[in-house]
Residue, then its C-alpha position, 0 to 999 in steps of 0.5 A: m854756612v857756619t855762623r862764626p863766633q862773634p869777636g871777643s867770644y874766644g876769651a870764653f873758649t872752653l878748654t878741657l883737660w883729661t887727667a887723673d893726676p891731682a898735681l897736674a889738675r891743680a896746675a891746669d886749674a890755676a892756668g885757667v883750664d875750664r874742665i878737668g878730669p879723667d878719661l875713663e873710656s876703654l871698652g872697645k876702643a883698642h879694637r875700634q882704633a887698631g893700627k891708628g896709634t891712638w891712646v887708650s886711657p889708663h885712668r880709673i874711676e877711683q882717681i876722680t876724688p883726688v882730682r876733684d879735691s885739687l880743683s878750685r875753679a874748674a868744673l869736674f869732668a869725665r869721659t865715660n865708657p859708651l853705654h853698656s850694661r854697668s853704665k848706671e853704676e859707673l855714672d852714679r859713682l861719678l855723679d856722687s863724686g861731684v862730676a859736673f860734665l859727662m862726655l858720652p863717646n861712640f854712640s851710633r843711635v840717638g836712643e843711646v844718648e837718650q838712655y844715657l840722659r835718663l841715667v844721668n837724670g839732670r845731675a850733670q851736663v851731658i856732652p855727646l861725643l859725636e864720632r860715628v857717621a852712622i848717627l847722621p840720619d838721626l842728627p835732627r832728632l839728636l839736635d832736638i833733645a832739650e837737655l843738650e847744650e853742647i856737642h863735641l866732634g871726635l876726630n879719630d873715629l870720624s876719620i876712620d868712618l870717613g876712610l881718611p888717612e889721618r884724624l886731622a884730615a877730617l877737619t877739612s872734610d865737607f862732612l865736618s863742615d856740614i855737621s858743624a853748621a847743623i849743630c851751630e844752627a840748632g843753637l848748641r855749643l860746638g866743640v871740635g877735637g883738641i889743640a896743641r900749643a899755639h905756634d907749635t911748628h915741630l908737630p907733623v901738622p903745625s898747630d896753627l893750621v888746626y887753630g885756623q879751623f875753629p872759627r870756620l866751623g863755629a867751634t868754641a870748645a876743644l880738648i887739650s891734646r896730648s901733643f900739648a904735653p901739659e905734664k911736661l910744663t911747670p905751672s907757670e909755663l902751663r899758665r903761659e901756654v894756655t894764655n897763648a892758646r886763647r890769644r891765638l884763637q882770638e887772632w884767628l877769630m879776627a882773620t879774614p875769610a880769605q885767610i881762613d880758607c887758605a888755612r883750610q886749603m893748606l891743611r888739606h894739602r898736608f893729606d892730599p898733595s894734589e891740592r893746589g892754589l896755596e900760594a897765599d900766606a896763612h894768617 
């Protein structure tokens, strides 16, 4: 069973925003977002996620400096490409620009993470984005890497590998529960997927059902998803919505096990109408 975060810990829940827009970066920084920067992953992504309607970022490495100069408190962040022939050049440019957190996507072997860490050479914190089922046999070795403090679970590719109909279906899978438990038991910080605005009922899946999965999985970090639509908010609105998100996460942290299990079953029901026993109200 996953060890749930302790009450009060979600005040420090880590939120990350992918953006190459200096104005949005400045507003997110003021709103209390913890990590901000571009998503540079493009290699192989369109082919890998073909037909899923997923977003391939247009961000460019040249945009890192204006974003950096817009921040006063948030850490500079970047998701890079998977390990490739020019990774050293890509990483050196980002590190020379002051990036403090680097996310490595789409790795299938622990050796890729180890090689990436050697290229970074302690100059930034590396967050592996675990999103391929193929890594499972090597998971104990991955969790034993001393340089790692945090692992993030990516739902798009995991849902594809698991043969699930939609990325959010991965949230309620036994696979995600088991791998989350292993990460938490290894003493590493766990990030999972992304979040929309709190209490958003206009989405295909109400955001509250997603929020309810974080305490169950033991996760204390998430991305700000595209459905959060921060670019459509004024700076004051963004500050309010970030505050509301943290407040709702804290409320879910205080929920009873029955309420959290109900949220899991209700989310399952969204993708498998045969699921029953959902009469109880979610928190």
